[in-house]
N, C-alpha and C positions, 0 to 999 in steps of 0.2 A: 393440536398440532396444525400449523399453517398448511394450507393447500398450495402446492408448487404448481404455478401456471407459466413459469418462464418459458418464452418462445411459442406460446400456444397462439394460434390464430383465432380470431372471432368473426365468422362469416355470419352465423346465425346463433340465436340462443339455444337452439336444439343441440348445438355442439358442446354446450356446457353441461357439466354435472350439476345437481342441485347443491353440492357442496361448494363447487367453484363460484355459483352465483352467490351463495351466501358469504363466501370469502370476499367477493367484489364489494358487496355491501358493507361488510365489516371494515374493509380498508377504506372505502369511500367516506363512510361515517367518521373514522378516525382522522382522515386527511381534511375533512371539512371542519371538524372540531379544532384542528391545530391552525387551520387557516383563519378561523374566526378569532382565535386566541392571539394571532400574530406570531405564531411559532413556525419557523422556516421548516420546510419538508424537502430538502434537495436530494431526494432518493434516486433521481435520475440525472444527476450532475454529470455533464459532458456528453449526454445522449442526444441524438438528433431524430426527430420524426419527420418523415416526408409526408406531406398532405396533398393527395392528389384530389382535384376537383373537377370532375366533368360537368358539373352543374353548380350554379351559385348557392350560397347559404349564408344565413346570419348566424344562427346558433351553432352550427357544427363547426364553422370556421373559428369563431371566437372562443368558443369553449375548448377546442383542442389547442388553439395557439396559446391561450392564456394558461391552460392546464399544463402544458409541457413546460412552459416557462416558469410556473410556480414549483414545478417538481425539479427544477435546475437544469433543464434541458432546453433545446432549441427546436421550434417548429419551422419547417420550410414549405411555404405555400407554393403549389404547383397547379396553376389553372390550366384551362384547355390550350392556351396559347404558349405554355411554358414547357410543354414536353413534346417529343417527336411523335407521339401517338397520332397527332393530327396529320403527320406526313407519312404515316403508314408503318412506323415501328411497331412491332407486336407487343402484346401485354407480357408474354414470357420473357422477352428481351428486356422490357422495361423493369420488370420484377427483379431480374438477375443483375441488372446494372445497379439499380437503386440500392439493392441490399448489400452491395459491395461498399456503399457509401454511408448508409444510415442505419439506425438501430431499430426502426420500426417504421411501418407504412400504414397510414390511414387512407382509405379511399372513399369517396362519395361519387357513385357511378350510376349510369342508367341501367345497365344490365348486370344482373346478379352473377352471371358467368365470369365478368370481369374480375369480381372479387375472388371467385374460385381459382381463376387462372393466376391471379397474383399470389395468392396463397400457395398454390402448387409449385411455383417456380422461385418463391422468395426464400432467402436464408434467414430472414427476420420476421417477427410476428407481423401479421396483417390484420387490421381492424376495419370492419365494415362501418363506415360513416353514414351509409344509406345506400340501398340498391332498390330495384323495382320489386324484389321479392320480400326483403326484410329490412328492419331498421332496429337492430338490437341495442345500440347505445341510448336511443331515446327511451326504450322500454326499460332498460336498467335504471335510467333517470326517473321514470314513472313509478316503478316499484319502490325505489328509494324513497320517494316522496310519500307514497302510501304509507310506508313503514314509519316515516317521521310523523304522519297524522294519526295513524291507527295503531302503532306498536309493531313489534317484530313478528308476532304470530298473525299471519294473514289467512291461515287455513280456514276454510268454510265461508270466507267473504266472497261476495259476487261482484264481478265487473261486468258491466253491459257496454258493448261497443256498438254504435249505431252509425251506419253510413256506408261508405265503399269498402268492400272486402280486400283492401290493399295491403301494402307492406307493413302498415301500422296494425291492422287488424291481425295479420299473420304473426307479428313478434309479440303482440299482447296475448294472443292465445297461448303461445308456447311458453312465455315468460311467466304469466300468471299461473298456469296450472302447475308449474314447477314449484311455486311457492304455495300450492295447496288452494288457490283460489278458483272458484267456478267462474266460467266465462260464457256469456251469451253474446252472440253477434248477429245483428239484425241488418240485413241489406235488402235492396230490391231484387227481384228475380233477375238472374243472369249476372249479378254483381257479387256473388258469394265468394268467400275466400278460396285460394287455390286448394285443390284436393290433396296434394302431397303435404302441404303444410298442415291441413286439417288432420292428417294421419300422424304427422309428428306430434301434434297436440294431444291426440288421443293416447299416443304411446306414452307421452311425457306425463300425462295425467294419471297413469296406472299406479305409480309408487306413491302418489300423494292422495289418491281418492277424489281428485277434482273432477267436475263435470264440465263438459264442453258442449255447447249448443249452438247450432247455426239456424236461424229463422228468418222469415220474411215480414215478421211482426214486431215492430219496434215497442209497441206497448208490453208484450209479453216478455221481451228482452229486458226491458228496464224495471219490471216488476220486482220490488223488494231489493233493488240493486244497492250495494254499498258505494259503488263508483260508476259514474256515467261518463263515457268517453266518446269523443267524435273526432273527425278529421275532415279536411277539405273534400269536396265531392269530385274535383278534377285535380289530380296530381300533376306535378311538374312534367311537361311533355304531353299532357292531355288537353291543353288549352283549346284546341280546336273542338273538343267535346263539351266544353263548358255549358253552353246554352242548352243543349240537349239534356245533359246530365241534371241541370237545375230542375227541369220539368219532372224528370223520373224520380229524383231524390226528394222533391219537395215534402212528401209525406213522412220523411225521415229526419226532418229538422228537430234538433234537440231544443225544445222550447219549454216554457213554463207548464203547459198542459202535459207534455210528455214526462217530465221529471217529477210530476205529481205522483207518479206511479213507483218512484224509487223510495227508499228509506228517507225518513225525514232529516236525517243528518248526512245525506249522501255528499260525496265529493264529486265536483265536475273537473274533468281533465281535458286537455286539447294539446296536441304536440306544437301548434302554431307553424306557420302563420295561420290566422283564422279570418273568415269572412263572416262578419256579423251580419245577420239577416238572411244568410244562406243556411249553412250546416248547423248554426247555433244562433239563437236569439241573443241580442245584447243584454236582456235581463238575466239570462243564465250564465253567459260567460264573464260578465262584470258583476255578478251577484255574490252573495255571502258564501255560497258552497264552492266557488271557484278557487282552485289552487293552481291556475295555469303558470303564474310567475315563480312560484316555488318549484314547479316542475321544470320550467325553463332553466333556472339557476342550478338545478341538480344535474343538468347535462355536464356542467363543469366537474363537479365532484364525483359523479359516477364514471366519467371517462378518465379522470385522474386515477381512480381506482383500478380501472382496466390497464391503463399504461403502466402504473406502478407494478402491477403483477406480471404482465407479459413481457415488459421491456427490461 
């Protein structure tokens, strides 16, 4: 029996049940197969998605705009200069106005509270396209990619995340344990994941038996890992910290020496954009274990799955 997610908000993967996540993957895989076969899937014909962008993006904008089009709907890009938010209109008022016009809202924002406020005041489903706390759509695409490469049963596999304990680390911790994957996060001291999100991950791990580890030792994190993941050391909005972070994070570069501790057939993943020579060596990201472009493509398919279900 299909899981009914119509009207559901997606602020964080912690909000989803294991069954809802599995339904997203099922629908995403089906939509991807039909697209590759040239079969139309106008399941959202006549629907409109408002796409709020407080910060620019390549993958988020293109994948959502193309995705809603392929589902038969229309995406409306709303950049920082396209809304009255810049002139002081509140998030609650924006949410109430937009939800009188559109069938769904996707927002890529700086503050996670903006996602929560949009969801609280919207009559239509709100999808988090990225916030400072979580990046749920990226991790749905990541897990979909791992499923494609390793099969549907991910229970007992290990994902190692090395770098900044940021929104990517947060969503990977929660999303992977829901699938039964063990997660080990290695960060420099002072850059560990948010404690609230760590508690979410521990709670979400209980039904699946997955383990969650946070360490300052990248070698122990990567040891026997099936998947090695990293992200930029300075996220958008942290540009002024870049030079200082490069010095602090240098021992956390994912390079040939570090991945030698992972399983021989490990997969390398990165949400992109990447800085070769900083968080990852060119030899790793462009090497035979890298699946970064499969991962990038799956943003389209995973988000189509989400939109098809909630809209």
